[in-house]
LUMRO-951344 format. One line per 5 residues: number of its first residue (from 1); for each residue x, y, z of C-alpha. Coordinates in pm, 1 decimal, decimal comma. Layout:
NUM) X/Y/Z; ...;
***
This chain:
1) 24046,1/12668,6/11492,6; 24384,4/12438,8/11358,0; 24278,7/12599,2/11004,5; 24333,7/12966,5/11175,0; 24618,1/12843,9/11396,1;
6) 24857,4/12745,3/11138,7; 24719,6/13041,3/10906,8; 24904,1/13251,1/11185,4; 25190,7/13101,9/11239,8; 25277,3/13048,9/10861,4;
11) 25214,2/13450,9/10887,8; 25450,8/13503,9/11081,9; 25754,7/13271,4/10948,8; 25634,7/13441,4/10581,7; 25687,4/13809,2/10766,4;
16) 26053,1/13692,9/10966,7; 26206,3/13629,8/10586,1; 26492,6/13914,4/10511,9; 26310,7/13926,2/10135,5; 25896,2/14074,4/10112,2;
21) 25857,6/14144,2/9779,8; 25651,8/14464,1/9780,5; 25361,5/14329,8/9542,2; 25240,1/14070,8/9839,2; 25211,0/14308,7/10089,8;
26) 24938,1/14461,8/10060,1; 24730,7/14169,4/9960,1; 24916,5/13935,7/10244,6; 24735,4/14218,2/10482,7; 24444,3/14263,5/10368,8;
31) 24425,6/13860,1/10381,4; 24499,1/13870,8/10724,2; 24097,1/14090,3/10782,4; 23939,4/13872,0/10517,0; 24004,0/13539,1/10581,0;
36) 24020,3/13519,6/10936,3; 24348,9/13471,4/11047,1; 24277,0/13749,7/11349,3; 24065,3/13536,3/11545,3; 24058,6/13532,0/11888,6;
41) 23982,8/13341,0/12164,3; 24003,0/13375,9/12550,3; 24355,3/13379,1/12688,8; 24319,0/13093,3/12877,2; 24596,8/13207,9/13080,4;
46) 24376,3/13464,1/13252,0; 24269,9/13366,3/13611,1; 24055,1/13476,8/13868,1; 24239,4/13704,0/14106,6; 24352,2/13524,1/14402,6;
51) 24601,6/13772,4/14566,1; 24878,6/14038,1/14566,3; 25051,6/14049,9/14214,3; 25401,0/13976,5/14242,4; 25659,1/13900,5/13968,1;
56) 26052,2/13779,8/14021,8; 26213,6/13992,7/13722,0; 26645,0/13964,2/13697,7; 26707,7/14141,6/14007,5; 26503,0/14056,5/14225,0;
61) 26082,3/14054,2/14341,1; 25797,6/14377,0/14317,9; 25515,2/14342,6/14479,6; 25250,8/14502,6/14276,9; 24869,6/14653,6/14316,7;
66) 24509,7/14485,5/14183,9; 24270,3/14726,3/14004,5; 23916,3/14506,5/14078,6; 23793,2/14762,7/13849,4; 23974,4/14566,1/13527,1;
71) 24088,6/14308,9/13688,5; 24436,3/14423,1/13670,0; 24769,6/14413,1/13779,9; 24958,1/14735,6/13855,5; 25341,1/14724,8/13869,6;
76) 25428,5/15094,4/13929,8; 25726,1/15311,6/13958,1; 25994,6/15018,4/13841,4; 26332,0/15165,7/13809,2; 26532,4/14975,1/13448,5;
81) 26817,5/15216,9/13500,9; 27038,2/15365,6/13767,8; 26990,3/15693,1/13891,9; 27130,6/15981,8/13675,7; 27224,8/16171,8/13911,7;
86) 27529,9/16301,3/14103,4; 27831,2/16182,1/13847,6; 27598,3/15996,4/13651,9; 27437,3/16325,8/13563,8; 27492,3/16381,4/13188,4;
91) 27597,9/16081,1/13156,2; 27474,2/15747,6/12913,0; 27202,2/15534,8/13184,9; 27346,5/15241,9/13358,6; 27153,7/14937,5/13358,4;
96) 27077,4/14855,0/13714,9; 27368,2/14707,8/13900,9; 27200,2/14529,8/14222,0; 27040,4/14229,5/14326,9; 26780,6/14211,8/14631,6;
101) 26652,3/13925,7/14802,4; 26315,5/14078,0/14978,6; 26033,4/14140,9/14797,8; 26038,9/14515,0/14664,7; 25650,0/14721,8/14619,7;
106) 25607,2/14836,6/14256,6; 25317,0/15034,3/14405,9; 25283,4/15425,2/14334,8; 25436,6/15575,7/14039,9; 25697,2/15773,5/14064,1;
111) 25778,4/16152,6/14026,1; 25812,2/16317,4/13658,0; 26170,6/16395,4/13507,2; 26239,3/16728,2/13536,5; 26046,0/16965,7/13262,7;
116) 25928,0/17299,5/13222,1; 25605,9/17299,1/13051,5; 25228,4/17280,9/13117,4; 25196,8/16840,2/13159,8; 25421,1/16941,2/13447,7;
121) 25194,4/17177,2/13655,8; 25103,0/17015,7/14014,1; 25345,5/16721,9/13923,9; 25623,9/16589,7/14184,1; 25939,0/16640,6/13983,3;
126) 26280,6/16447,3/14022,6; 26592,7/16410,3/13880,8; 26587,8/16009,3/13952,6; 26289,5/15956,9/13762,1; 26392,3/15655,3/13539,8;
131) 26097,3/15431,0/13599,5; 25848,1/15240,6/13408,8; 25526,2/15108,6/13484,5; 25370,2/14819,4/13346,5; 25018,6/14698,1/13343,5;
136) 24897,1/14339,4/13293,3; 24555,3/14119,8/13313,8; 24529,2/14001,7/13641,9; 24683,2/13640,2/13688,4; 24835,8/13652,5/13430,4;
141) 25063,3/13348,5/13422,3; 25438,6/13356,6/13323,8; 25388,8/13187,3/13015,4; 25161,7/13310,3/12889,9; 25356,1/13521,1/12621,0;
146) 25133,8/13822,1/12571,4; 25151,9/14082,4/12324,3; 25321,1/14379,3/12484,6; 25280,7/14792,0/12418,1; 25537,7/15028,1/12532,2;
151) 25391,1/15382,4/12533,9; 25627,6/15689,1/12543,8; 25444,4/16018,6/12643,0; 25481,8/16318,4/12480,3; 25561,7/16694,1/12552,4;
156) 25817,8/16846,7/12317,1; 26073,9/16653,9/12499,0; 26087,1/16923,1/12724,3; 25760,4/16776,8/12993,1; 25535,8/16523,2/13086,2;
161) 25539,5/16203,8/13287,0; 25378,7/15865,2/13271,8; 25200,8/15961,7/13540,6; 24939,7/16116,0/13327,9; 24584,9/16025,7/13365,6;
166) 24538,2/16117,8/12980,2; 24743,4/15787,9/12912,9; 24543,1/15509,4/13151,3; 24630,0/15210,4/12989,4; 24441,8/15037,9/13154,7;
171) 24157,3/15147,5/12910,4; 24299,7/14984,4/12627,3; 24455,8/14660,2/12831,6; 24068,5/14646,2/12887,2; 24014,8/14676,4/12520,4;
176) 24213,5/14369,9/12472,9; 24094,1/14165,9/12690,7; 23735,6/14223,9/12562,6; 23872,9/14142,3/12202,4; 23976,7/13810,3/12360,8;
181) 24305,7/13908,0/12252,2; 24494,5/14012,3/12597,0; 24809,1/14225,2/12563,4; 25057,0/14426,6/12873,8; 25119,2/14778,1/12881,6;
186) 25343,1/14972,2/12974,8; 25455,1/15378,3/13029,1; 25835,9/15489,1/13068,8; 26021,9/15791,8/13203,9; 26346,4/15918,0/13009,0;
191) 26539,8/16285,3/13121,0; 26362,1/16571,0/12948,9; 26469,9/16900,3/12821,1; 26845,6/16999,2/12949,2; 26894,4/16746,8/13106,3;
196) 26828,1/16477,2/12855,4; 26898,0/16627,0/12560,6; 27199,6/16909,4/12599,9; 27405,9/16959,6/12297,0; 27689,7/17136,5/12200,3;
201) 28117,8/17048,8/12154,0; 28170,6/16920,9/12471,2; 27829,0/16677,2/12486,4; 27932,2/16541,2/12159,1; 28270,3/16500,5/12229,7;
206) 28143,9/16289,6/12541,0; 27958,5/16085,3/12306,1; 27690,6/16183,8/12615,8; 27426,0/16377,7/12385,7; 27051,1/16221,7/12309,2;
211) 27023,4/16080,5/12654,7; 26664,5/16104,5/12643,3; 26636,5/15820,4/12333,1; 26909,9/15644,9/12550,8; 26706,8/15593,6/12861,2;
216) 26410,4/15489,7/12661,9; 26649,4/15274,5/12437,1; 26793,2/15124,7/12784,4; 26397,5/15089,8/12898,4; 26369,5/14895,8/12582,8;
221) 26616,4/14635,7/12672,0; 26481,1/14576,0/12991,4; 26152,6/14492,2/12866,9; 26392,5/14237,5/12635,0; 26457,1/14057,9/12960,3;
226) 26223,5/14119,1/13188,5; 25905,9/14100,4/13044,8; 25846,8/13717,1/12996,5; 25781,8/13708,6/13378,1; 25507,0/13923,0/13341,9;
231) 25347,9/13696,8/13105,3; 25440,6/13888,3/12792,3; 25628,6/13812,1/12517,4; 25970,4/14005,9/12430,1; 25910,6/13933,8/12045,0;
236) 25588,4/14111,4/11995,1; 25707,6/14454,8/12127,9; 25503,0/14717,4/11947,6; 25651,2/15123,9/12067,5; 25398,9/15397,1/12035,4;
241) 25380,5/15748,6/12114,0; 25211,9/16101,8/12018,4; 25447,8/16396,1/11932,4; 25769,4/16384,8/12099,7; 25711,2/16062,4/12188,1;
246) 25589,9/15932,3/11832,3; 25942,2/16133,4/11788,6; 26113,8/15908,5/11977,3; 25927,5/15620,7/11863,3; 26094,5/15746,4/11506,1;
251) 26415,9/15762,8/11691,1; 26429,4/15413,7/11782,8; 26316,3/15335,0/11404,9; 26606,3/15513,0/11299,4; 26901,0/15508,1/11598,5;
256) 27223,3/15388,0/11526,4; 27188,4/15393,5/11112,1; 26877,0/15161,4/11132,9; 27009,4/14919,1/11303,5; 26785,0/14610,6/11419,5;
261) 26861,3/14527,6/11770,9; 26545,7/14310,8/11787,2; 26356,0/14574,1/12068,2; 26053,8/14591,2/11853,1; 25826,4/14338,0/11606,3;
266) 25598,4/14715,2/11533,6; 25546,2/15117,2/11590,8; 25288,9/15356,6/11642,8; 25378,5/15677,6/11556,3; 25089,4/15978,8/11647,6;
271) 25157,9/16299,1/11439,6; 25551,9/16201,4/11428,1; 25751,6/15998,0/11326,0; 26066,8/15938,1/11140,2; 26110,4/16234,1/10940,3;
276) 25990,7/16514,9/11179,8; 26169,4/16674,2/11429,6; 26051,5/16939,4/11658,1; 26259,1/17217,4/11557,9; 26169,2/17548,0/11674,4;
281) 25995,2/17759,2/11440,2; 26068,4/18096,2/11557,2; 26410,3/17980,1/11563,6; 26534,2/17870,3/11243,8; 26554,7/17472,5/11187,7;
286) 26822,5/17182,5/11104,5; 26974,2/16991,9/11336,7; 27407,6/17049,8/11479,4; 27313,6/17441,7/11426,4; 27515,0/17768,2/11644,5;
291) 27231,9/17737,1/11869,5; 27278,2/17409,9/12068,3; 27638,8/17525,0/12118,1; 27518,1/17880,9/12208,2; 27255,2/17728,4/12449,0;
296) 27540,2/17524,1/12625,6; 27817,2/17827,9/12659,2; 27507,2/18013,9/12819,6; 27414,7/17758,6/13064,6; 27763,0/17733,2/13141,8;
301) 27875,3/18114,5/13206,2; 27559,7/18150,8/13422,8; 27590,0/17855,3/13652,5; 27952,7/17975,0/13740,5; 28133,8/17688,8/13529,4;
306) 28272,8/17893,7/13254,5; 28466,2/17978,9/13538,8; 28629,3/17625,3/13611,4; 28963,1/17490,2/13529,1; 28823,3/17192,0/13484,1;
311) 28600,0/16994,7/13204,4; 28312,1/17281,7/13183,1; 28065,3/16923,0/13151,4; 28260,2/16800,9/13507,9; 28134,1/17099,0/13670,5;
316) 27774,9/17059,8/13537,4; 27760,5/16756,3/13702,2; 27870,2/16863,2/14021,8; 27622,2/17149,1/14066,2; 27333,9/17170,3/14307,4;
321) 27045,6/17037,4/14130,6; 26862,2/17397,5/14248,6; 27145,0/17609,3/14067,4; 27101,8/17399,3/13719,7; 26758,9/17343,7/13739,6;
326) 26745,6/17777,3/13800,4; 27002,3/17753,6/13455,5; 26799,8/17519,4/13273,7; 26407,0/17730,2/13347,0; 26546,7/18058,7/13297,0;
331) 26449,5/18290,1/13069,5; 26816,0/18457,3/12956,8; 26799,1/18477,9/12543,9; 27019,2/18140,9/12420,2; 26892,9/17898,4/12691,9;
336) 26692,5/17604,9/12507,1; 26535,8/17445,1/12362,6; 26662,7/17122,6/12342,6; 26639,1/16936,8/12040,4; 26814,0/16602,8/11979,6;
341) 27115,0/16639,0/11755,2; 27343,2/16440,5/11521,0; 27585,9/16234,3/11710,6; 27715,6/16014,1/11448,0; 27572,2/15744,7/11671,6;
346) 27260,6/15688,6/11846,2; 27152,5/15943,6/11552,8; 27339,1/15848,6/11304,4; 27323,0/16114,8/11001,4; 26979,8/16355,9/10863,8;
351) 26650,1/16133,5/10907,0; 26574,0/16186,9/10514,9; 26871,3/16032,4/10460,0; 26819,2/15694,3/10546,9; 26455,1/15691,8/10504,7;
356) 26548,2/15751,1/10102,7; 26813,3/15458,3/10184,2; 26603,4/15211,1/10337,1; 26836,6/15213,9/10666,4; 26508,0/15202,1/10949,8;
361) 26379,7/14932,1/11081,5; 26175,8/14739,4/10893,2; 25821,6/14647,5/11075,3; 25497,8/14744,8/11022,1; 25411,9/15111,3/11115,7;
366) 25101,3/15284,6/11189,8; 25104,8/15675,7/11173,1; 24929,9/15958,1/11076,0; 24817,1/16337,3/11207,2; 24519,6/16499,4/11290,3;
371) 24359,6/16714,6/10983,5; 24433,2/17100,7/11188,4; 24778,2/17024,1/11323,5; 24880,5/17369,6/11198,5; 24661,6/17556,4/11428,4;
376) 24875,7/17435,8/11737,3; 25267,8/17512,0/11498,4; 25201,2/17813,2/11343,0; 25473,9/18104,8/11467,1; 25272,9/18355,6/11689,7;
381) 25242,2/18588,4/11472,8; 24961,1/18781,2/11311,1; 24980,5/18730,1/10899,2; 24767,9/18990,3/10705,3; 24971,2/18999,1/10351,1;
386) 25162,8/18805,4/10147,2; 25498,0/19019,7/10215,9; 25450,2/18915,0/10594,9; 25389,2/18565,1/10474,3; 25711,4/18540,8/10321,3;
391) 25866,0/18698,6/10614,3; 25792,3/18489,1/10823,5; 25896,4/18234,5/10546,3; 26286,0/18345,8/10526,8; 26266,0/18366,2/10882,8;
396) 26264,6/17992,2/10946,0; 26418,2/17824,1/10703,2; 26766,4/17671,9/10709,2; 26992,1/17825,1/10467,2; 26846,2/17853,3/10120,7;
401) 26834,7/18017,6/9795,2; 26619,4/18348,3/9844,7; 26357,5/18200,6/9575,6; 26275,0/17966,3/9830,5; 26023,9/18130,1/9986,4;
406) 25855,6/18246,5/9676,2; 25839,5/17880,2/9549,8; 25682,1/17750,5/9898,7; 25399,2/18138,2/9863,8; 25303,7/17950,3/9504,2;
411) 25242,9/17569,2/9707,2; 25076,1/17783,0/9971,1; 24899,5/18012,4/9838,2; 24605,6/18308,3/9984,6; 24315,3/18093,2/9897,1;
416) 24120,1/18029,8/10189,4; 23934,6/17768,3/10008,5; 24271,0/17510,9/10086,9; 24346,8/17625,4/10399,7; 24280,3/17466,7/10769,7;
421) 24046,2/17509,0/10979,3; 23831,5/17400,6/10654,1; 23578,3/17614,5/10614,3; 23334,2/17337,6/10718,0; 23497,7/17383,2/11058,7;
426) 23605,6/17743,6/11057,1; 23235,3/17963,7/11038,2; 23452,3/18290,3/10985,9; 23478,5/18457,0/10640,4; 23768,6/18626,8/10599,9;
431) 23634,6/18967,1/10679,3; 23490,2/18903,4/10979,5; 23581,4/19038,9/11324,4; 23798,6/18683,9/11431,7; 23966,8/18617,7/11114,9;
436) 24083,9/18997,2/11097,8; 24238,1/18969,1/11433,0; 24372,1/18639,5/11400,6; 24521,9/18734,4/11062,5; 24351,4/18778,6/10752,8;
441) 24590,0/18495,0/10622,9; 24663,4/18257,2/10907,7; 24451,0/17957,0/10729,7; 24732,6/17977,1/10460,7; 25002,0/18008,7/10771,4;
446) 24876,5/17766,9/10952,4; 24853,7/17463,6/10616,7; 25158,2/17499,4/10599,9; 25299,7/17461,6/10936,1; 25081,8/17191,4/10992,0;
451) 25243,5/17057,0/10705,2; 25614,9/17174,9/10749,9; 25600,1/16955,2/11107,1; 25377,9/16690,3/11133,5; 25199,5/16573,9/10827,6;
456) 25430,7/16584,0/10513,8; 25712,9/16419,0/10739,3; 25387,9/16138,8/10778,0; 25348,9/16084,5/10404,7; 25733,0/16068,0/10383,4;
461) 25723,3/15768,9/10603,8; 25426,4/15581,7/10440,2; 25628,5/15670,2/10062,2; 25935,4/15544,5/10238,7; 25797,2/15231,4/10396,1;
466) 25633,9/15150,0/10076,1; 25911,6/15198,8/9881,6; 26138,3/14908,6/10094,6; 25821,2/14666,8/10096,8; 25711,1/14701,8/10428,2;
471) 25309,5/14725,6/10535,8; 25250,8/15081,0/10662,6; 24904,1/15249,8/10732,2; 24826,6/15604,2/10743,3; 24527,3/15796,1/10898,2;
476) 24378,0/16114,7/10939,6; 24147,6/16252,4/11302,1; 23943,3/16517,5/11168,7; 23779,1/16541,3/11469,7; 23697,2/16871,2/11664,2;
481) 23576,7/16811,8/12039,6; 23419,8/16981,8/12286,3; 23670,4/17268,0/12463,2; 23851,8/17381,9/12115,5; 23713,1/17652,7/11935,3;
486) 23629,8/17685,2/11553,9; 23950,7/17835,8/11453,9; 24172,2/17540,4/11630,5; 23936,2/17301,8/11503,8; 24080,1/16909,8/11513,4;
491) 24432,3/17048,9/11632,2; 24706,2/16805,7/11783,2; 24683,5/16533,3/12077,7; 24327,0/16521,4/12002,2; 24352,5/16209,8/11895,2;
496) 24485,5/16030,5/12234,3; 24203,3/16023,0/12415,5; 23979,3/15800,7/12163,2; 24296,3/15609,0/12107,5; 24275,8/15528,4/12470,6;
501) 23907,6/15503,3/12463,8; 23910,4/15766,2/12738,3; 23560,7/15883,5/12706,1; 23517,4/16018,7/13097,6; 23769,1/16272,5/12964,7;
506) 24057,5/16147,8/13257,1; 24338,4/16452,6/13325,5; 24155,4/16696,5/13091,5; 24059,4/16991,6/13188,8; 23786,9/16974,8/12969,0;
511) 23628,1/16612,3/12888,7; 23694,6/16606,4/12523,5; 23318,1/16387,1/12538,8; 23104,9/16673,1/12744,9; 22870,1/16902,1/12639,4;
516) 22771,8/16654,9/12328,4; 22389,8/16565,7/12217,0; 22257,9/16234,3/12236,7; 22380,7/16183,8/11860,2; 22734,5/16336,0/11926,5;
521) 22786,1/16138,3/12265,3; 22655,6/15788,7/12066,8; 22948,9/15871,9/11749,5; 23223,0/16056,7/11941,9; 23167,9/15684,3/12210,0;
526) 23153,1/15479,6/11867,3; 23473,1/15621,4/11732,8; 23699,5/15607,2/11989,1; 23575,6/15214,3/12017,3; 23689,6/15128,8/11672,8;
531) 23977,2/15374,4/11688,8; 24106,4/15181,9/12026,2; 24038,7/14862,5/11877,7; 24222,8/14909,8/11569,3; 24515,8/15015,4/11720,8;
536) 24464,1/14706,2/11994,9; 24482,4/14461,5/11709,4; 24761,6/14595,6/11480,0; 24979,1/14521,8/11877,9; 24833,2/14188,0/11888,2;
541) 24731,7/14114,6/11548,5; 25142,3/14136,4/11402,9; 25014,0/14466,8/11224,9; 24716,3/14447,8/11141,9; 24514,2/14714,0/11263,5;
546) 24161,8/14521,9/11114,6; 24126,7/14270,5/11358,9; 23931,5/14474,2/11601,9; 23596,4/14241,7/11609,4; 23321,0/14534,2/11499,2;
551) 23091,3/14462,4/11221,8; 23017,1/14716,3/10937,8; 23376,3/14901,9/10936,8; 23525,9/14987,6/10655,6; 23908,9/14800,9/10586,5;
556) 24149,0/15010,0/10693,1; 24419,7/14932,4/10385,9; 24798,8/14945,2/10406,4; 24920,6/15227,5/10247,5; 25001,8/15137,1/9842,2;
561) 25237,3/15318,0/9625,3; 25252,5/15088,7/9351,0; 25275,7/15120,9/8990,1; 25215,6/15544,6/9083,3; 24980,0/15458,8/9339,1;
566) 24950,2/15821,7/9573,7; 24844,8/15552,4/9889,7; 24551,3/15601,8/10114,3; 24483,9/15709,0/10471,1; 24168,1/15616,6/10747,1;
571) 23935,3/15879,4/10827,1; 23889,0/15913,3/11166,9; 23493,5/16151,2/11173,7; 23277,1/16183,9/11385,7; 22981,5/16305,9/11129,0;
576) 22728,7/16102,8/10991,9; 22441,5/15958,3/11096,7; 22569,7/15597,1/11107,8; 22805,6/15333,4/11161,4; 23034,8/15337,8/10811,6;
581) 23060,6/15763,7/10839,5; 23301,1/15770,5/11107,1; 23547,8/15600,6/10943,0; 23600,2/15617,0/10566,7; 23904,1/15594,7/10320,8;
586) 24073,4/15868,3/10131,0; 24336,0/15926,1/9887,8; 24623,6/16082,8/10005,1; 24669,9/16396,2/9761,5; 24594,4/16657,9/9990,7;
591) 24806,0/16979,3/9935,4; 25024,7/16696,1/9790,1; 25204,5/16971,5/9538,8; 25344,4/17125,5/9859,3; 25456,4/16849,3/10085,6;
596) 25606,4/16685,4/9805,4; 25835,4/17034,4/9818,2; 25854,9/16952,3/10170,5; 25970,3/16551,8/10181,6; 26239,6/16635,2/9872,6;
601) 26386,1/16929,7/10027,7; 26360,5/16847,0/10366,6; 26754,1/16819,2/10391,6; 26855,5/17117,1/10179,7; 26580,2/17372,8/10304,6;
606) 26469,3/17242,1/10619,9; 26805,8/17091,0/10756,4; 26633,2/16724,4/10894,9;
***
């Protein structure tokens, strides 16, 4: 065992060097799985439960909750910043500035940050919402030095929260214990919608843009300062998110022009990442368009702050919560959406520029998308002809030459066999009633918008990591879960239940694992175990997803573009009759011409 320990130390020392030849990266990380560096034994710092959990951090002490089902300690609703209310509204988050001598309870989740979407239904919402929660194996000692994962929830940056049963960190933390490599899970909340991403000149001039990202950043600093008290290792923190959470992960990889503040050592981005920007597909694309100022001015006018003799931003800070909430949640034309903005600070410049130049934090990256992402991201229009397809393109492109939409129409032709969902998922003839009702060219439209929003940026990120000698791993999730009709397919978000190993479907209106045959149930459960353990392996084994401890599984290759190679994805599928069929490797060349165009024209055509 000493051999493995020494090899692991050597591997970490090697990775910490500033110059790592690209030719060595793939062989190094392949060796990890083959040579057994990732073998693990039960952590001696985990002990039987003896009392209610407590912890002392920089500001004071907290008592938590013991979960006997998983033998875990839960510390819920811990503040990491001063409440962003009153004069701290629309300001950069402020660190806690008080300490205490008593023991404070951390026994209940905090309210969601104020948001406006389906994920918020039935949830308590509050402006005072900058809290995090910590899940750890029970009775971890302060010197345990366990790896840490920080979960950043998605929801378009306008809804959601960490107290969502679909994001139950107890499941992956338990997986880590079962694998003999225990870890700690953390979920964080951040300001949303206009509360966290208000734009406009006044916001930029006051240096208070992208507050939601800045909230997350302060939470990561809190983790660095305090996680050792929970038994965590501040030098082994992986940030992880899905959708807007993955966009947030990408934002931290690029933050301050790629400055490495040593806040994390790995990153996981599901259906998002550093090149992704969830601009509204109906309002045009691109950073810092006039829409930001229009939204700000409309809010100012609707709240009466346009008549103030003082600074309009100061007026918005002084408004009653109910007044501002009503304005941000109104249907008045011009209000929202609220995407991030280039502020020449946190968001230094366009992501495509940074990715090309290598100005990003160089840590291992696990990133991927789902086969049928486009069914979630297409504009809500019916497209039956090429003329209508061109019309949609012209309405959603960043200012570009008129010929651009024509070029795109050639790259995404009306050939049903290459649209999404595939014919294996989509059992309808092009002239069938349902196909006509949805639009004769809907699968063409969905292929393009899925690539535009997430697939092409994912591929671009893999290529950027490979070009700069940093290991990354790519996946394509290809499962149509229970509750999704065939015309939706393996759409956005559906991998989350598998990553969290949430086979009971907690938090879902329809359990993704329900109403299956015995064979399908076995395949779904086995795939969830494989995926969840691969994610845990990446977190606890220095960016290698292959140390999952399962036999007969395909090796997930490092994404390698040397010598003109295209790179490879692992395909997560629940099809087939044997264990090996649940994960296979493919060359990453699907819709290659179209995605190459999107990546190469990220700035000129798409403004990102």
